[in-house]
KEROTOR-741800 format. One record per residue (C-alpha): residue in one letter; x negated, y, z negated. Coordinates in steps of 0.2 Angstrom, whole numbers, padded with zeros to 4 digits, always signed. Each point is the difference from the previous one (the first is absolute). Last residue first. Layout:
AXYZ...
END
This chain:
L-0256-0137+0028L+0006+0000+0018S+0018-0001-0005A-0001+0017-0009I-0004+0008+0017E+0015-0008+0008A+0011+0006-0014K-0006+0018+0001L+0004-0001+0019E+0018-0006-0004P+0003+0013-0013L-0007+0013+0012G+0012-0004+0014L+0010+0016+0000G-0007+0012-0012E+0009+0015+0008M-0015+0011+0005S-0013-0014+0001S+0011-0010+0011T-0003-0018+0004A+0003-0015+0011L-0009-0016-0004V-0004-0013+0012V-0003-0017-0006P-0009-0013+0010H-0018+0003-0006F-0009+0002+0016A-0017-0009+0001P+0004-0011+0015R+0011+0011+0010K+0015-0009+0006K+0011+0010-0012L-0004+0017+0008R+0015+0004+0012T+0013-0009-0010L-0006+0008-0016V+0001+0017+0008Q+0017-0003+0006E+0006-0007-0017A-0007+0016-0008L+0010+0011+0012G+0016-0010-0002D+0010+0015-0007Q-0010+0016-0001E+0005+0007+0016S+0018-0001-0004K-0004+0009-0017K-0008+0014+0009L-0018+0001-0001K-0011+0012-0010D+0004-0009-0017L-0009-0015+0006K-0017+0010-0001T-0011-0015-0002L+0001-0018+0007V-0012-0012-0010V-0008-0014+0010Q-0009-0013-0010Y-0018-0005+0003V-0010-0016-0004V-0018+0001+0005A-0004-0015+0012A-0015+0010+0008S+0007-0003+0017D+0017+0004-0005L-0006+0016-0009I-0009+0006+0015D+0015-0003+0011M+0011+0008-0012V-0011+0016+0001E+0002+0000+0019E+0019-0003-0002D+0001+0016-0011T-0010+0010+0013E+0012-0006+0014K+0015+0006-0010V+0013-0009-0011G+0015+0011-0003R+0000+0019+0001R+0016+0005-0010S-0004-0014-0013D-0018+0006-0002I-0010-0015-0003L-0010-0004-0016L-0011-0015-0001F+0000-0007-0018I-0016-0010+0000R+0000-0015-0012K-0010-0009-0013L-0017+0008+0002T-0012-0009-0012P-0012-0006+0012R-0003+0017+0009G-0009-0003+0016Q+0012+0002+0015L+0010+0014-0006Y-0015+0009-0008S-0011-0001+0016L+0015+0006+0010T+0002+0015-0011L-0018+0005+0000R-0002-0003+0019T+0015+0012+0003W-0008+0012-0012Q-0016+0001+0010A+0008-0001+0017I+0011+0015-0004E-0015+0010-0006T-0011-0004+0015K+0015+0004+0012S+0001+0017-0008A+0015+0004-0011R+0018+0006+0004A+0008-0016-0005Y+0014-0011+0006G+0003-0018+0002Y-0005-0007-0017G+0003+0006-0018P-0014-0003-0012L+0004-0013-0013D+0008+0002-0017V-0005-0014-0011L+0010-0007-0015Y-0011-0010-0012L+0010-0011-0012Q+0001-0006-0018G-0013+0012-0007E+0010+0012-0010A+0017-0002+0009L-0007+0006+0017D-0017+0007+0004F-0001+0010+0015Y-0013+0000+0014N-0001+0012+0015L-0009-0007+0015Q-0007+0015+0009R+0004+0011+0015T+0017+0008-0004R+0001+0014+0012G+0010-0009+0013P+0015+0011+0000E-0003+0018-0005A+0010+0006-0014S-0007-0014-0010A+0010-0011-0012K-0008-0003-0016A+0003-0017-0009L+0003+0003-0019K+0010+0016+0003K+0018-0002-0005R-0001-0017-0010N+0013-0013-0001L-0011-0014+0005L+0010-0005+0016A+0005+0019+0003N-0019+0005+0000I-0005-0015+0011L+0014+0004+0012S-0004+0018+0001S-0018-0003+0004K+0004-0013+0014G+0013+0011+0008V-0005-0006+0018N-0009+0016+0003S-0016-0009+0006R+0004-0018+0005G+0001-0013-0014A-0010-0009-0014F+0005-0003-0018C-0011-0012-0010I+0002-0013-0013E-0014-0007-0011P-0001-0014-0013R-0013+0002-0014D-0019-0001-0002A-0007+0005+0017V-0013+0012-0007P+0003+0018+0006L-0004+0004+0018Q-0015+0012+0002R-0010-0011+0011M+0014-0001+0013D-0002+0019+0003A+0011+0015-0002V+0010-0006-0015S+0011+0012-0010M+0001-0004-0019V+0010-0006-0014F+0017+0010+0001E+0010-0006-0015V+0017-0009-0002P+0009-0003-0017A+0015-0012+0002A+0016+0005+0009C-0005-0010+0015L-0003-0016-0010L+0017+0002-0009R+0009+0002+0015G-0008-0015+0008T+0003-0010-0015E+0019+0005+0000L+0002-0005+0019L-0009-0016-0004E+0012-0004-0014E+0015+0005+0010S-0005-0012+0013Y-0005+0006+0017Q+0007-0004+0018E+0018+0007-0005S-0009+0016-0003M+0000+0003+0019
END
């Protein structure tokens, strides 16, 4: 995949993600959002997709984004400042699973959708898909919303190391073929492994390209 990116962009991405990163705040209400004064990217995906592990691996931190023992426990938008004010990275609540009341689920679903549809500085959503599970109906529902709101999203496959080499081959291309006609879909699918570091240089390069 590295062939798609110049050496300069790969290095810029590496330096960006090696820069200081600080937790800023957790947002439970749209009125609490920080001032939209810099580019933002966000990471979204089904609960238990490996989002926290990917963010930690991407930024070379062990416990920056906290994984819960119970899927679906993250119910706020978690803001991180990257590279001393260059970028906000936002960790969104997982979707598709939660042991919570219908009222709670509706509340944080509404918050997430309001954010995705109404944040002017949001440059891209990195939509995480478990490579073992593929694109599920709940993923498609989120894509429908993003398509209608014209919010650009890019699919990032996670947990690639859990597949056999024969299962890995061509997987990104299959997902690309399936989704390429969607209007807000960014036509580059990245396959990653937080455990082995696969695809992380390319993901860092994609983030750097948005600045």
